[in-house]
N, C-alpha and C positions, 0 to 999 in steps of 0.2 A: 503492500500501499502506498511506500515511501514514495514512490514515483508518482504517482496519484497525487499526493499532497502537495508534492513538491511543486508539479505542473501547475497546480490551480494558484500555488505562492506566487510563482514566476507570473502566472496570467495576469493577477492583479497590479503588475507594473504598468497594464495599460490603461488604469482608469486615471480619468484628468482630475483637476484640481478644482475646487472653488476656490474663488479671491476674496481671501481676507481684508478687511477692512481700511489697514494703514496704508497709506503709498510707498512706494520704494522710490523716491527720488535718486536724482544723479547726486551724488558726493564724490566728485573728484572732476573728470575734464569732461564736458558735452560733447559728443561726437554729432556727425550729421543725423545719423540713424541709430542713437543708443548713447552709451557711456563708458568711459574708462574708469572703472573706479581704484581710487589710488590710496583706499585705506588697508589694503591687502598687499600693495606691492612688495614691501616688506625685504626682496633681495637685494635689493640696491639703497640701503638706509640713508644714504646722504643725498637722495633727489626726491621730489614729493610729484614728480609728473609721469612715473610709469606706475602700472596696474594690470587688470583684467578687464577689457574690451567685453559688454554685453552688446552686442546688436541685434540687428535684421539682416545680419549680410547672408548671401546665397540663397536666401528662402525660406530662413529657419529665422520663425519671429521670436527668439529669445528674450528681446527687450520688449516686445510688446506684452510678452508675457510676465516678466520679472514688474514691472513698473507699477501695475496697481495689487502688487502681493506685499504680504507683511513682512518688512524687513526681519523682524525676530524669527519667522518662520524658515527664511533661507538663509539668512548671513549674507555676509558679502561675497563676491566671488573669489576663488581660490585659484583658478585655472583659465586656459583658454580654452578652447572646444577642442573637441575630438571626434572621430567618426568610428562607428563600428557597424557594419554592414547598414542599413538603412537609417542606423540611427545617429543622432548628432547629440554629443553629449557635452556638458558644462558641470565645473563642481563649484558648490558655494558650501559655505563653512558649515550649513547643517543638511544640506541636501544635494543630492548631483540631480540634475534635471538632464530629460533624454526627448528629445523632439523624433517623432515617429513619422518619417517621410511617406509611408504607405499609407497609413490612416490619417496623416495630417493632424496630429494633435501632441501636446507635451503631455507627457509623465513623469512621476517621483520614481526613481529607479531605487530598484530594491538594493541599497547598499551593503545591508549585512547577510541578505540570504545569498549574494553572490561572493562575498567572502567565504560562507560557509559550502558552497557549491565548488566555487573555482579555485580557492586557498583554503582549503580547510587546516593548513597548518599555522597559518597567521594569528597571531595572538595580540589583540588590541588592549591596551592598558585600561583596568576598568570595566572592560564589557564582557559578560558574562558569554559563555561558548553557546554556541547552536543546539539546539535539541530537537527533536522528532517526540511528539506527545504520544504515548502509548494509545491514549484513548482515541486517537486518529486513524488508528490501523482498523481497514476495512470500511472504513466510512466514506462515502462518495458524495453525501449531500452537505454541500458548503455551509449552509445555516449551521449545523451539526459543529463542523469543525469551527465556525467562528465563536460559537458559543464554549467549547471545548477551552479554546486561547483565552477569551473573553474571563474565563475560570481563575486564570493565573493572576488577575487582579487582585483577587479576594485577600491575598497576602496581604497587601498595602494599601488602607483607604486612602490615603493620600496620593498616591500614585495614581490609583482608579479615578479618584474625583479629578484630576488635573488632565488623566488620558481622556475620559468622556466629555469632558466639560467641550471638547472640539467636537463638533457635529459631525466633520467630515473628516473624522479619525480614521476610518479605514484606508482613504487616500493618503493622508498625510503619515499617517505611523505603519500602517500596515497592522498586521496581526500582533499580539504579543508572543512572544518566542519562549521568554526565558524568565525568571525571578528569582535574585539571589540576595543574600545577607552575608555581608564580611565582616571581620574583627576587625577593629583599627583601634590600636592604643588601649586594649582591653575591652573595648565596648563590643560584645557578640555581634549587635545591630550599627556598628558605626559607619558602616555604608551599605546602602540599600540600591539595589539596581532591577531595572526591569529592560529587557533587550526587546524591540520589537523589530520587525523587518527592515525599518528603515530610520530606527532612531533608538537612541537610548535614554531612559530617563535614569534619575539619580537624585537620593536624598543622602546628604553627610549628617551624621548625628555625634559629631564631634566638629571642631574647630578643623577648619579647613581654607586654603587662600581662594578668594574668589567667590566665595558664596557664604550664605549664612546658613546657621546650624537649624537643621529641619526643612528648610525650602527645598521643592521640588525643582531641579533644574534638569537641562538637556543637553546631552554632550554634543560637542561638535565632531562628528565620527568623520566626516571627509576630511577634516583636519589633521586626525590622525592617520588616516590612509595616505593622505598625500605623503606623509613622511617615509612612506615606503617607496621601494622602487619597483615601476611598473606594475603595481598591485592596482588595478581598476583603473587609477588616474595613470594615464602614460607620462614617462619624464619629461616628453617634448612638450608636452602640455603645460607644463609647470612654471617656466620662466615667466616673468612678467615682462611688458611691453610697454613703449612710450607711444604717444597720439602720433607722431610720425611714423612709428612702427604698424600702426592700426590702419596707416593708408588712410587718414582723414584730415584733408588740408583744410578743413573747416574747424579745426577743434580750438576751444578756449583755454583761458586759465583755468587753473583749478579752482573750483566753487568752494572747497572745504578743506580745513586741514586734514592731512592724513591721521587717521586713529589706528591704534593696533588692534589687531584680529584677535577677539576674545578665544581662549583655550580651556579646555576642559580642567578642573582643579586636579593638582596631582596629589596621592595617595600621603596625607601626614604621618611620620613616625617620629618616634624619640629619637633624637641624636646619639650617636655612640659617644663613648669619652674620647677626648681627644689621645691620642698616642703623645707620649711625652718626645719631644726632639732629643736625639742623642749628639747633636753636634753645635756648634757655636750658631751655624746659618739659621736663623728665626723661619718657621716655617712660613709666615707673610712674604718671606723675599725669595721663596720658590716658585718659578713663574707655573701658571697653569697651561695645560695641554695647547698645543697649537693646531692650528686646521691647517692640515695638509693639502696639497694639491691632488687634484683628481686624474685618472689615465692611466693606464698600465704602462709603467717606467721599470720597473724592475722585474729582471729574469735571472732567475736565481737557481741553485741547488745547494744542499746539505750534504756534508760527508763527515768522514774523519779525517781533518786534514794536518792534526799535531804529530806530524811523521817526517822519518828524514827525507821520504820523497815529495815532501809538501811543494818543490817547485815544479815537479812533471806535472801533478793536481793541479796548480794553479796553471800551466800553462794549457793542461785540456779544458779548463774551464772555459779561459778566453778565447780559446780555438773554437767552442760551440756558440760564441758570440753573447756569452751570459754577461751580467756585471754584478751581480751579488752573488755573496757565500754568506752560507749559516753554519755556524760551529756551535755544538753544545758545550759549555762549558759547567763541568761539573765542582760546584763550590768546594765539597769537601775533598777533591785534589788539590785546591789552591790553598785555601788556609787551613793549612796542617794542624795548627795549634791554635787558641785564641790569641788574634793578633799577628801572626806567624804566615805569611803568604810566599808559594812557591810558583813565580809568573813565569819563570823558563818555558814551558812548551806553549803557552798562550803568546807571550812577546813573538816566539818565531813565527808562529801562524799568523800573527798581526804583521810582522813584518814582511812576510813572503806576498801576502795576498794584497798588502797597500802597494807592494814592489808592483804589482801587475795591474795596478790600477783596480782592483777590485773593490766594492762597498762590503761592507761588513755587518752581518746582524750576530750578536752574541746571545745564547739562549741561556739562562741562569737556572741550574737545577740543582738539589740533590743536598740537602742540607749536611754539614759535619755531624759526626757522632756526639758531639760534645754541646750541640745546639740542638738537638733533636727533639719533636714535641712528644714522642712516643717513643717508649722503651723497646716496645714490637719491632720498631725498625732501628735502631741500634745494631751495628753491624751489617746491614743491608745497604744497598746503595741509593736508596730512596728514602724519603719521609721529607717532612717540612719542619723550619724551626720552633721553638718553643716560643721565642722572643722574636717579633717581625722586627724588631729594634735592629736586629744583627743582622739582618738582610741589608739594613739602608746601611749601616756601616761597609759591609762589604762592596756595596755598589757604589758607594762614593770612593772608595779607595780603587776599583775598577775603572770608573768612568774618569777620574783624576789621571789614572797612567795612560789610560786610550783616549783622551779628548783631541778630537780630529780626526782620529784615524780608526774609530768605530762609529759609524752611523745610528747602529739602533741598538736596544738590548731587548729581548724577549723576558719577562718577567713569570717563570716556572712555565713546565710545560703538562699537559694531559692532566689538570690539576683535580680534573672530574675521576679522574681512575684513582681508584685506591691505592694502587702499585706504588703511584706516585707520590700521593698525598697522605692517607693512611685512613683510617677507618672516619666514614662520613657521620655526621650528627647535625641537626639545625643549626649549631653553631659553625659548620664548617664555612659556611656563605660568608659570614662577617669575618672569618679567619683569614679566609682567602684576601679579602680585602684590605684587610690590615696589611698583608704581606706584600700586597701590590702596591699599596700607597708607600711604605716604607721603600721598598724597591725603587719607585718612581722618585721619591725627595732623595735618596741617597744618588742617584744618576743624575738629576737637575741641580743639585747643588753642587756638582764637580764640570758635569757639561750641559749648560741650559738647550744646546742644539742639539742634542742625541734624543732621538725618537723613541719613545717607550711603546711596547708591545704589549698589551694584556695577553698572557700566556694562551695558546690555544688549548680547548678543550679536545679530546678525543670523542668521534662519532660511533658510540656504543651500541645506542640502542636500548642499553641496559639501565633500571632504576633498582639499584640495591645497595644499601648503604656498606655493606662488606664486600661491594666490586666495584660498582661504578653508578655514576647518575648521568642518566642522559644528557647530552650536550647542551641540547635547546632546554632542557628543565633547568640544567645547572645554570644557563646564562641569565633565565628569565629571573630565577632566584637573586642571584647576585646583583643583576642590573635593578630591581625591586627594592633592594634593602637600604634602608636608609634614607627613601628618597632619591633614588640614585647617585648616592655617594661615589660610588665605583667611577663613572664618568669623568671626575675630576684628576684621575691617574692613569690615564692612557690616551696615546694620540690613534693609534691604531689597534684594530679588534685582530688577534692571532685567530685561522682556523685551519682545520687539518681535513680538507674535502677528501674522501676516500670512496672512491667508485666501485670497489671490490671487483666483481666481474661485468660490471655497467659501464657502459658506453658513456661520457661526458652527456649526451643529449637526451639520455634515459631519466626517467622519473617514478615513482611509485605508482601503478596501473597502467605505465605505458611503456615497459621497459623493452621497445622494438629490437634495439640493437644489442641487447643484454647477451652474456653467455652463463646468466646467473643457472638456467636448469641445468647446465653440467655439474653445479656443486650443491644440486638438491632445494635450493633456496638461493637466499641473499637478494630478494628483491621485494619482500613484504613492508620495509621500514624505510623513511627517508634517511636514515642515517646511512644506509648502504649505497648512497648515490652522491653525485659528484654535485649537483646544484642543491644540495645541504647549505651552502655557504648562504645563498640567497633566502633561507629562513632566518638564519642566526643575524644577518645583517638587518633584517627586516625587526627582529626582535630590539635590535639597538635604537634602530630608526623611529619605529613606534613610540620611543621614551624621549623621544625629543632629541635626538643627535644624530640624523641624518647625516650631518658633515664629517662625521669620523670615518676614516677609511677601515677597509678589511686589508689584511695581508694574510696570504697561504703561507703560512710558515714551514708547512709539509703537504704534499700531496704525489699521490702518485698509484701506479697499479704494479702488483705483483706478478710475476709468473715465472713458473718453474721449467720451463720452454728452454731449450738449448744447451750447449757444452757444459759439462760440470754440474748440471744440475741435480736434484735429489731425487729418489724414487717417488716421493710425497711430500705434501706440503706441512708446512708447520702446524700443529695443532692451532684452531681457531682463525687459519689462513688458509682454509681449503679451496678456496675459491682461486688461489693462484696456478691450481690445476687447470683453471678454463680459460686462463688468459693465455694466449700466445705471445710471442716476443713482438710479432707484428703487429698484435693488438694493444699491447703498451707501447708501442712507437706513434701509432695511427691515434691514441686515445690522448697521449700528452699533446700532440699537435692540434688535435681538436680542441682540447680544454683552452687553448691558449688563444684561439680563433675566439672560442664562444664567449671569453669573458671580455677578450675587447671590445667585442660588438656589443654585449647585454648588460655589462656592470662597469661604468665607470669609477664606482666607491672602490672596485678592487685596484689597489696599486702596485702590487709586489705578489708574484708567483714564484715560490721555491720549492723545487722539486724536491722529492726524496726516491732516491739518493743517488750519487754519484759513484760511490767505490768499497760500498761495505760488503763487496764479493771476494775483497783483498784484506778484510778485517775480521769477517766472522765467518765460521762453517757454514754448508750450504743447508744444513737443518734449521739453521737461525732465521727467523721471520724476515730478518732486515737483509738477508742476501736477495731474496726473491725482487726484491723494489730496485736492487741496482741498474744503471745503465751502461756500465762498464765491466767486464769479467774480470777475474781475480788478477789476471795478468796485464789488466788496463786496457786490453784489445775492446774496441765499443762494440754492445749490442745494438742493435736495429734504430731503438729510442736514441742512441747518442746522435747516431747519423741524421734522424729525421730533425731532431731539436737545432741541432748545429745548421742545417740546411733551411730551417723554420725563418721566415722574416720576422726580425725583432720590434 
């Protein structure tokens, strides 16, 4: 019955609107056949003559439609137009309007239903997830379906009264879909939410910015969607334009001063206790994260380069046309006793790679035993420190030593994996933020120009405190902690896209180029697919930080094809038997093409790996990802990468 119900819901998008009473005047620059609204231009804050044009151009009567509508019902425009088949769409703060050229009428687009159906893994802050009511199963009478959904309003009389006070609620809001109450600051009803097809109602029962306690408000859902990349609203429709770009020579001067667009209130939480500084540099003097340029410029690879043949390895890297290298630095190998450091192998690596003109990313992992938080990790190669301030001291030393020679530092690695972190609990997320914060402070104290990358989680698809936390769930939890505090401590988000046996263009439910059947699966969860990085970026963008970039600090495809291969892949990496060396080469090249075309926020792609076939036995999982053989002769992937345009 799900298909029938969704069909009815989608069909509702064609219902036209009744006109509210308040006029929607031109607040900006009057155009011959419309208005350039300057209130939401925003992307160029130093000027007041850019924004979004609402016109009747091309026979689409967008301006005629909105000019007699209620500003509070629509909000200001936040995009230009875009076209999908017979429909022309434009996003406003509260709704997306859709002109149906076939039937010559304007519709309110079912934004939230479209998210549920087309982007099921997108998670908008403070928006309840979609649900299908059990009561709808087997029901074809639309009146019964409406009654089932209206019953959700019984849970909150205040929202019910506000919802039904609008006579045209079905066309404006759509059907109620889900009601939720969330705990905030110890109040189990701190935030009350109703998701409908096109809007989210909310009541904050605790103090929150931008609203009154107990008041019924409406979220600006399209504003949240706009922060995502190519989700419903195409990126190409987002840049504001000037009157001259609108092609209207009759444009007049602005008629009103620009006003900031309203936004949904963030979740208020109690701030954590500040971490005491461990140096003479005050925290107030440490610079905040920079906004980095977009576009793919970093073509790199990771390997083990602290070797006597590092010069030959550097020549192979530059010979392939790459410009970045990543080296993991085990903290425990450098700080051998508290305050005593052995920099020799790292010095040699930095000198060799910089001598070839390569940029360097150092990934810092593995606390020394004398700093470890868990006794169970003492004597092992992994684990976090008990006091995050010790990492600040270490990063300050490292960044001072390599200032101007190391361009970026990644703080920790796959921290959502128990092997790397330790046992998970509700405290783990705040503990990682404290670790990242101290790492960031240490780097910036010594080298303000160095880039700090949030250590990439691993795409496991597992949710088990003793094994791993799913990467999307992990990031959501650290992003939401303490009102997004973590965004103050990194410039780029590290990710590890892992295609397994799936080609870069495959996705859940559409693994057309996949080799997954060879291994008996590997296609049922988003973490098995290369495109997972888009979901992780959108989690960050949806929380108000679309400006931050994404770095692939490891990505690759494993194969046990070719000379020297083991008879079977390593446990947990069975899909390596599904990929041929030709697949590995083809997938790498396509991944670079795909990211360059689709994801301008991805600026660095660092492959995994160059030379681990000369470092580990063929039974080790790292062996299968190498693009050089144990004698450093090239596998097909190396030659394909070398020939690939950069």
